[in-house]
C-alpha positions as CSV (number, residue, x, y, z in Angstrom):
1,M,46.3,39.2,262.9
2,I,43.8,40.8,265.4
3,L,40.9,42.4,264.0
4,L,39.3,44.0,267.1
5,D,40.8,44.9,270.4
6,R,38.4,43.9,273.1
7,D,38.6,46.1,276.0
8,D,36.2,46.0,279.2
9,D,33.9,48.6,277.5
10,G,33.5,46.6,274.2
11,F,35.1,47.0,270.9
12,D,37.2,50.2,270.4
13,D,38.2,49.7,266.9
14,L,34.7,48.9,265.4
15,E,34.3,52.1,263.4
16,E,38.0,51.7,262.1
17,L,37.5,48.3,261.0
18,K,34.3,49.2,259.1
19,A,35.9,51.9,257.2
20,D,38.8,49.6,256.5
21,V,36.5,46.8,255.2
22,L,34.4,49.4,253.3
23,H,37.6,50.8,251.6
24,D,39.0,47.4,250.7
25,G,35.6,46.3,249.4
26,W,35.3,49.3,247.1
27,K,38.9,48.7,245.9
28,N,38.0,45.1,244.8
29,R,34.7,46.3,243.3
30,R,36.4,48.8,241.3
31,L,38.9,46.3,240.2
32,I,36.2,44.0,238.9
33,A,34.5,46.8,237.2
34,W,37.7,47.8,235.4
35,I,38.4,44.3,234.3
36,S,35.0,43.8,233.1
37,F,35.1,47.2,231.2
38,L,38.5,46.1,229.6
39,V,37.2,42.7,228.7
40,S,34.3,44.2,227.0
41,I,36.5,46.4,224.8
42,T,39.2,43.9,223.8
43,Y,37.2,40.8,223.5
44,P,36.0,42.0,219.9
45,L,39.3,42.9,219.0
46,F,40.6,39.5,220.1
47,V,38.2,37.7,218.0
48,L,39.2,39.7,215.0
49,V,42.8,38.9,215.6
50,V,41.9,35.1,216.0
51,W,39.7,35.1,213.0
52,Q,42.8,36.0,210.8
53,F,44.5,32.6,211.9
54,S,41.6,30.3,212.6
55,E,38.0,30.8,211.4
56,G,36.7,27.8,213.1
57,L,38.0,28.9,216.4
58,A,36.8,32.5,215.9
59,D,33.2,31.1,215.2
60,K,33.4,29.4,218.7
61,M,34.5,32.5,220.3
62,I,31.8,34.4,218.7
63,D,29.2,31.9,220.1
64,L,30.9,32.7,223.6
65,S,30.3,36.3,223.0
66,V,26.9,36.5,224.6
67,P,27.8,35.2,227.9
68,V,31.0,37.2,228.0
69,F,29.2,40.4,227.4
70,A,26.2,39.3,229.8
71,L,28.8,38.7,232.6
72,C,30.6,42.0,231.9
73,G,27.4,44.0,231.7
74,A,26.1,42.4,234.9
75,N,29.4,43.3,236.7
76,L,29.3,46.8,235.6
77,T,25.8,47.2,236.3
78,W,26.2,45.8,239.7
79,Y,29.1,48.2,240.4
80,F,27.1,51.3,239.3
81,T,24.1,50.1,241.2
82,M,25.8,49.6,244.3
83,A,27.9,52.9,244.1
84,T,24.6,54.7,243.8
85,W,23.0,52.8,246.5
86,E,25.8,53.8,248.9
87,D,26.0,57.3,247.9
88,I,22.2,57.6,248.6
89,N,22.5,56.1,252.0
90,R,25.5,58.0,252.9
91,K,23.7,61.4,252.6
């Protein structure tokens, strides 16, 4: 795979490469944000379902809820911060 075509006058496809990298990067960032959002919604429901079958395992999952929500919140905060920052710099 050739990323850049080099001619005598330099790189012709540099702007096109930047646009592709920016677009692909936002696709991945958006996917991470959606996964974090869905985990933050479904994790409490999953704990409730597990609690019906094994209270000991549910207690362990409740202990893990702080790191899970901290990670999801950090991912969502990072996504919205970067989107705002890029929007400000684009203008």
